[in-house]
Structure formats: structure tokens, C-alpha cells
C-alpha angles and dihedrals in degrees: 000000000000118000112235117234126215117252122266101253119174112246096008122100113197101217134108110276094022115140127231140133124269132188118233127214090269088060095249120136118227137179106260144176131221107245101176139000121216104199093182095057094032094236142121131217108231125205113201105221115239089023129099115264090244085077091060111128137194116237128184105248091239091052116137085218091074119074139160116279109269121243092291091118091054091052092052089056089055095248093128112195107226094248093061091062106077109086107194125207127220113278093036117132109228144156109259131192116252126200090271088061091245123123121242134179113275141155124235111241098176143359110225120205112215103181107282093351131059140206136197130235105214136181115218117217091256088063099255114139120211138163114235136184120249088257088059094060127070135167120265106251112235106228 
């Protein structure tokens, strides 16, 4: 019997302890760690960091709900990518990332401090309220 090997996915290392991002059932992306690899069933057990292990979830290793960790590691080393600079304040009109990964007009309701990182609670112009990462918010370009 031949052992199956995980796919070659840019930015994702399929080994126990490897870091990546995974999408939970509520469609939010979180930093996560690979806890176990099931080579038979071609899947990985994902632990969402900062969450209890009872929220661990199995994902097929080709799942679109797994992706490389965003540039968080770069930010920790002080190499701030330019788009992580603007810190918006509540009341600011911005473009915010929706679940389809497109940006739509929104207004910042609140800036949330999550330890050394932060997120924004925004209200889209259709009234929907979501919390997005700093990378999911950008200024509205004045034309």
C-alpha cells in the first residue's frame, strides 16, 4: 500500500506544528496549527490558535479553507508592509473585505484591540456588521 503525500501548496507546510490559517464554520479566518495528519484519509486536524482544542476540526488537505498564514510574521519582525500602516478610527468610511474577498464601502464602528494585533468592526452600507482584520480594510481612494 502506497502512503499518500500531502499536496504541494505554496506557503503551507504539511507537518505537525506547522502554522497556517483556517476558516471556521462561521466563515472567519484564524491563525491555526496542524495537530495531526491522517495520510489515509488525506486530511489534517487543525487547532485554531487562541481557541479551546474542542474546536479542533478536520480539513481535507486540498481544502480551500486552508491558506498560508498572512504576513503576520513579517509584521512581528518589524518589516511592516505598507498596507498595515493606516490605523483607522471609528466613524471612518473605508473599503472593507467581504466574504467573497472583494472590498465594499463600509464605516468603522469600532477598533478592537486583540493583544498586539487589532481588528475593526465595520458596518457595510447594506447594514451588515462584521469584524475584519487590518488587512481587510483599506482607505477609499479619492478619484
